[in-house]
Every structure is written in C-alpha cells, then in structure tokens.
C-alpha positions in Angstrom: 146.0 123.6 193.6 147.2 123.1 197.2 150.9 122.6 197.6 151.6 123.8 194.2 153.5 127.1 193.6 151.8 129.8 191.7 153.4 132.0 189.2 153.7 134.9 191.8 155.5 132.7 194.1 158.6 132.5 191.8 161.3 134.8 192.3 162.0 136.5 189.0 164.4 138.8 190.3 166.6 135.8 190.9 165.9 134.5 187.4 166.6 138.0 185.8 168.7 139.8 188.3 169.6 143.7 187.5 173.1 144.7 186.7 174.8 147.9 187.1 177.4 147.5 184.4 174.9 147.3 181.5 176.3 144.0 180.1 174.0 141.6 178.6 172.9 138.8 180.9 173.6 135.1 179.6 170.5 133.2 181.0 169.6 129.6 180.1 166.7 127.3 181.1 167.4 123.7 181.9 165.3 121.9 179.2 165.7 119.3 176.7 166.5 120.6 173.3 164.5 119.0 170.5 167.1 120.1 167.7 170.8 121.1 167.4 170.5 124.7 168.2 174.2 125.4 167.6 173.9 124.3 163.9 170.5 126.2 163.7 172.1 129.5 164.9 175.2 129.1 162.5 172.6 128.6 159.7 170.8 132.0 160.8 174.1 133.9 161.1 174.9 132.8 157.5 171.6 134.3 156.4 172.3 137.4 158.3 175.6 137.8 156.5 174.0 137.0 153.1 176.0 133.7 152.7 173.3 131.1 153.0 173.7 127.8 151.1 171.7 126.3 148.5 168.8 128.9 148.5 166.7 126.3 150.5 163.7 127.7 152.5 164.1 127.7 156.1 162.8 125.0 158.3 159.8 126.5 160.2 159.2 125.8 163.7 156.2 123.5 164.6 153.4 125.5 165.9 153.8 125.7 169.7 150.2 125.6 170.7 150.0 122.1 168.8 152.6 120.7 171.1 151.1 121.8 174.4 153.6 124.7 174.6 152.6 128.2 175.3 151.7 130.1 172.0 152.9 133.7 171.3 152.2 136.1 168.5 155.3 137.9 167.2 155.3 140.4 164.5 158.1 142.6 163.1 158.0 145.8 160.9 161.0 148.2 160.4 161.3 152.0 159.4 163.8 154.2 158.0 162.7 157.6 159.1 164.4 159.3 162.0 161.3 161.4 162.7 159.1 158.3 162.9 161.5 156.5 165.1 161.5 159.4 167.6 157.8 159.7 167.6 157.2 156.1 168.1 159.4 156.2 171.2 158.2 159.3 172.7 154.5 159.3 171.8 153.2 155.8 170.7 154.9 153.6 173.3 154.0 155.8 176.3 150.4 156.2 174.5 150.7 159.9 175.0 147.3 161.4 174.5 145.5 158.1 173.8 141.7 158.1 174.7 140.9 155.7 177.3 144.6 155.4 178.9 144.6 157.0 182.2 148.2 155.7 183.3 150.8 156.0 180.6 153.1 152.8 180.4 156.6 153.1 181.5 159.5 152.3 179.1 162.1 149.8 180.0 165.0 148.3 178.4 168.7 147.4 178.4 169.7 151.0 178.5 168.0 154.3 179.6 165.7 156.1 177.5 168.0 159.1 177.5 170.9 157.0 176.2 168.7 155.3 173.6 167.6 158.8 172.4 171.2 159.9 172.2 172.3 156.7 170.2 169.4 156.7 167.8 170.9 155.6 164.3 171.5 158.6 162.1 170.0 156.7 159.2 166.5 156.6 160.9 166.6 152.8 160.8 164.7 151.0 163.5 162.8 147.7 164.2 159.6 147.3 166.0 158.3 144.1 167.4 154.9 143.0 169.1 155.0 140.2 171.5 151.6 138.9 172.4 151.4 135.7 174.6 148.3 133.5 174.3 148.0 133.3 178.0 147.1 136.6 179.8 150.2 137.8 182.0 150.6 140.8 184.4 152.7 143.8 183.3 155.6 142.7 185.5 155.5 139.1 184.2 155.4 140.6 180.6 158.6 142.8 181.4 160.4 139.8 182.7 159.5 137.7 179.5 160.6 140.7 177.2 163.8 141.1 179.1 164.6 137.1 178.5 163.4 137.1 175.0 165.6 140.0 174.0 168.6 138.4 175.9 167.9 135.2 173.9 167.7 137.2 170.6 170.9 138.8 171.2 172.8 135.5 171.9 171.2 133.8 168.8 172.1 136.7 166.4 175.5 137.9 168.1 174.0 141.5 167.9 174.3 143.7 171.0 170.9 145.2 170.5 170.1 148.4 172.1 166.3 148.5 172.8 163.3 150.0 174.7 159.9 148.5 175.2 156.4 149.2 176.8 153.6 147.1 178.0 150.2 148.1 176.6 147.1 146.9 178.6 144.2 148.9 176.9 143.2 146.5 174.3 141.8 143.7 176.5 144.9 141.6 175.8 148.1 142.9 177.3 150.9 142.8 175.1 154.5 144.4 174.5 155.9 146.7 171.9 159.6 146.4 171.6 161.6 149.2 169.8 165.2 148.2 168.5 167.6 150.9 167.5 169.2 150.6 164.0 172.6 150.5 165.4 173.9 148.2 168.3 175.4 149.3 171.5 178.9 149.7 170.0 177.5 151.9 167.2 177.5 149.3 164.5 174.6 149.6 161.9 172.2 146.8 162.0 171.0 146.9 158.3 168.5 144.1 158.5 166.8 141.5 160.7 165.7 138.8 158.3 162.0 137.8 158.4 163.2 134.2 159.1 164.1 135.3 162.5 160.5 136.0 163.4 159.2 132.8 161.8 161.7 130.6 163.4 163.9 131.9 166.3 161.5 134.7 167.5 158.4 132.5 168.0 160.3 129.5 169.1 162.1 131.4 171.6 159.1 133.2 172.9 157.2 129.8 173.2 160.2 128.3 175.1 160.4 131.2 177.5 156.7 131.3 178.3 156.5 127.5 178.5 159.3 127.7 181.3 157.5 130.4 183.0 154.1 129.1 182.9 154.3 125.5 182.0 152.7 123.5 179.3 149.0 124.0 178.4 146.7 121.9 180.1 144.3 119.6 178.1 141.6 122.0 178.9 143.5 124.9 177.7 144.5 123.1 174.5 140.8 122.4 173.8 140.0 126.0 174.4 142.7 127.0 172.0 141.3 124.8 169.3 137.8 126.2 169.8 139.1 129.7 169.5 140.6 128.6 166.1 137.1 128.1 164.8 136.4 131.8 165.1 139.9 133.0 164.0 140.1 135.6 161.1 143.1 133.8 159.7 144.0 130.5 158.0 143.6 127.5 160.6 143.9 123.8 160.5 140.1 123.5 160.2 140.4 125.4 156.8 142.9 122.9 155.6 140.3 120.2 156.5 137.6 122.0 154.7 139.9 122.5 151.6 140.5 118.9 151.7 136.8 118.1 152.0 136.0 120.4 149.1 138.7 118.6 147.0 137.3 115.3 147.6 133.8 116.6 146.4 135.4 117.8 143.2 136.8 121.3 143.8 139.9 120.7 141.8 141.1 122.6 138.6 139.3 125.8 139.5 135.8 124.0 139.9 133.5 125.1 142.7 132.6 122.5 145.2 129.2 122.3 147.0 129.4 120.8 150.3 126.1 119.5 151.9 125.2 121.5 155.0 125.1 118.3 157.1 128.1 116.7 155.6 130.9 118.3 157.7 131.5 117.4 161.3 130.0 119.7 164.0 133.3 121.7 164.5 133.8 122.1 160.8 130.1 123.4 160.4 131.2 125.9 163.2 134.0 127.0 161.1 132.0 127.2 157.9 129.5 129.5 159.9 132.4 131.8 160.7 133.6 131.8 157.0 130.0 132.7 156.1 130.1 135.7 158.7 133.4 136.9 156.7 131.7 136.6 153.3 133.8 133.7 152.3 131.1 131.0 152.2 127.4 131.0 151.7 124.5 128.5 151.8 122.3 127.7 148.7 120.0 124.8 148.2 121.0 122.9 151.3 124.7 123.2 150.4 127.7 125.3 151.4 129.4 127.1 148.6 133.0 128.5 149.2 133.7 131.8 147.5 136.3 131.5 144.5 139.7 132.3 146.1 138.6 131.9 149.7 142.0 130.3 150.6 144.0 133.4 149.3 141.4 135.9 151.0 141.6 134.3 154.3 145.5 134.2 154.4 145.6 137.8 153.3 143.3 138.8 156.2 145.5 136.9 158.7 148.5 139.1 157.5 146.8 142.3 156.9 143.8 143.0 159.3 142.5 145.9 157.0 142.2 143.6 153.9 138.5 143.1 154.2 137.9 146.6 155.2 139.4 147.7 151.8 136.4 146.1 150.0 134.2 148.9 151.3 136.1 151.5 149.1 135.8 149.8 145.8 133.1 149.1 143.3 131.1 145.9 143.9 132.0 144.9 140.4 135.7 144.9 141.1 137.6 141.8 142.5 139.9 142.7 145.3 143.2 140.7 145.6 146.5 141.1 147.6 149.1 142.9 145.4 151.8 140.4 144.2 155.0 142.0 142.5 155.9 138.8 140.6 152.4 138.5 139.2 151.0 142.0 139.0 154.2 144.0 138.3 153.4 147.8 137.5 149.9 148.6 138.2 147.8 151.8 137.5 144.4 152.8 138.8 142.3 155.0 141.1 143.5 155.6 144.7 140.7 154.6 146.8 142.3 154.3 150.3 145.5 154.8 152.4 146.1 152.8 155.5 148.7 154.1 157.9 150.2 151.7 160.4 149.5 152.3 164.1 150.5 148.6 165.3 147.2 148.0 166.9 144.1 148.9 164.9 146.0 148.9 161.6 148.9 146.4 161.3 150.5 147.6 158.1 150.8 150.6 155.8 148.9 150.1 152.5 147.0 151.5 149.7 144.0 150.5 147.9 144.1 150.9 144.0 141.3 150.0 141.6 141.2 149.8 137.9 137.4 150.1 137.2 138.0 149.5 133.5 139.3 146.0 134.1 137.4 145.3 137.2 140.6 144.6 139.3 141.4 146.2 142.7 144.7 145.7 144.6 145.5 145.9 148.4 149.1 147.1 148.2 151.1 146.8 151.3 153.8 149.6 151.7 157.0 149.3 153.6 156.7 152.9 154.8 153.7 155.2 155.2 152.5 156.7 152.0 152.8 160.3 153.4 150.8 163.4 152.7 149.7 164.8 149.4 147.5 162.0 148.1 143.9 162.6 147.0 141.3 159.8 146.9 140.1 159.6 143.4 143.3 160.5 141.7 145.2 158.3 139.3 148.3 156.6 140.9 150.8 154.0 139.9 152.7 151.3 141.9 156.0 150.7 140.6 157.8 147.6 141.9 161.5 148.0 142.7 163.8 146.1 140.1 164.3 142.6 141.7 162.2 143.5 144.6 160.5 140.9 146.8 158.0 140.8 149.5 155.5 143.4 150.6 155.8 147.0 149.4 158.9 146.4 147.3 158.4 149.5 145.3 156.9 152.9 145.5 153.4 154.5 145.0 153.6 157.6 142.5 151.3 160.1 141.3 149.7 159.2 137.8 148.9 161.4 134.9 147.1 164.0 136.9 143.7 162.6 136.1 141.1 162.8 138.9 137.8 160.9 139.1 136.1 163.7 140.7 136.7 166.0 137.9 136.8 163.6 135.1 139.6 165.3 133.4 143.3 166.1 133.5 144.2 168.6 136.3 
C-alpha cells in the first residue's frame, strides 16, 4: 500500500547489529505481554534442573495462527554421535552433493564454523532444530529471524548456546536448520533441552518474533490458513468437529458412526474428502464411514511423516499402529523397513516390525539411527528401556536368527 513501509525498508542491521566481542545480544521488542513471562521462565528452569513441582503438565501456548499471529513450525531432535554431528555440519547443512542444489547454503551462527568444530562436545551430543515460518521469507530475513530466536532462547534458558545454522530453499518452502553444540560457549555440558521448550517457549518465541517482523495475519491470510488446514496431513480443528459430529451420531464406546454424505457443512465435506484420500474415510450407501482408530492414525501421521508409507511394507491383513512403550512393552516380529532421518523427506528414525501370527505391526520411532547390519525379513526385538518414556525409549536388537526368506534358523 502507498505510504506503508515494506519489509525490505526496515533496517534489520539496526535491530540486530553485529558485534566484535562475540557476546550475546540482549534484544527486546516493545509489545504487550499476555502472561507473566518471568514466572514462566522460572518454571522452565526448574524443569531444566529436574526440580519441577507437582508433576503437572506444562501449559501449552495457544496456537499463534488462531490469534492472527504469525505461525511457525518448530521441530527438535538430538543425537549422541560425534561422527553424525560432524557430518551434519559439514555435509547436510551446506547440502554438499545434493541433487538440484546449485548454490550451497552458507553457514552462520554466533561463532565461526572453525571454532564450532573445535568446540564440539566430546560426548557427541548435539541438538537439531528446524524453523519453518508459515509466511514465506527471503534468506536474509530468515537469518535475522534465526539470530533473534536463538538470542531469545539463550535468555529464556540461561544457557550460552554455541550454534550454527543454514537456510535451505530447495524444497519450495524456505526454512532454517539450526545445529546446537552439546556444550555451551564456556564448555559446560548441555545434557538435555526439554521437549516442553519446543512446545511452549520455542513456538511462542518464534511467533512473537515473526509477528514483530511481519505484522499480524490479515483476515484474508487467516482464511487462507484455515483453508489449508482442510488438506493438512495432521490433526486439525476440523477433525475435532468431525469427531464431535460422529459422537453425536453414536460413535461412542467403540461403535462405528455413519455420517450422511450431505450432513456435514461444505468445509467439513472437503475435509472428509481429504481423509478419504488418506484412506481414513470411505463412502458407502450414501454415508461417510470413518476407519477405526482414524484419530490415532492421523495424529501419528502429523508427527511421523513416513507412518502411512510404512503400510506398504506389511501384510494387508496386519494392522499398523504407532508403538507405545507403556502399552506394547517388549515386542518381537519380522523387520520390514528401516527409516533413517534426513530432516526433510524423513522426519524421524524408525523401524517397522510385523508379527504376522497376531496380525500386528508397529511403527517404532528410534532416538538414533538403526545403523548397518540389519536384514529385512529377519526376526528382531524392540526392548524398551526400564522406566523409559517417549519415542524410541529402548533399543532394537537382533532376534533368534530366524529369517523369513529362508524360513529357518541361520
């Protein structure tokens, strides 16, 4: 609009000036706080130190896109291999040898690449973040956003992070990969960054910074975001409406509900059509029929993008489900597929295990890559760690030596 400053007119070098002494910048935006941030930070630090009170679950931030604020996808994974740490920095982040990448991304961070390499944690511990704003941004804008986000993360946690980052633009939606060393600038070990940081502080801070940079979403942008949700491969507010509609028609206590095709509102019919494309719904005799367990499958797909792909490797008679340590415990079956995370096409390390005798199959997320030496068709066992929680809280081990191909002991 005439008379209105555009994003490129803003002087980001004043907002985030470079320093020669390497000290972290303390930047603040003038904005109204909607909560007592000081108390929230203290609560987070208590969790970081393992002294949380009462065992109450953390309060989750309200989804930014529902407030007109800029949305941002934030994902975190971590590793414990020094070799993987070095390879991620030297090959993956600069996209060395990747097909379709003509200009390699430049690394940037709060220290030089040489110093980062020299300071890598001997334990191999490292943390990887993906920052993907909902609104497209230029590479320079993404760099500024990342610097501001990391500065805020350091203030919130009190940790002097040592980090490197790279902007990737080859996927059609520019995003940032951030690599954090497993020890801080002073050489102190960073043993863990709680998932609560991603769910609350990480996404909230990203939304705050992006909204300060880009402004709130317009009504048109909000409507477009809601439209995109109707074709999202994850759980959305529209699915909650469909679940409620199914419950009102008798889908309680394990009963299957049949929803008349003309019954849902037009936007929900669009969502049902997308669920049909995912294989989670079907049409029969003028009614929509939701597949048993469609809610769990959709939530699993939102977390693990290869979850539906795994169904290609098991028998049509077996039922695939996401492994749960508390419910499933120790499992044994035939190894069907191993997924190794690359942060773009495959989001997590995982194994697909099938027990054809019981008709069960599991998608088992793994905290670290399964490695070499595995043969599809061999018997394997997943042993959960004692007291382990969360994804991949255990290890995958070779079974008795039985191989399906040979049908006998090796």
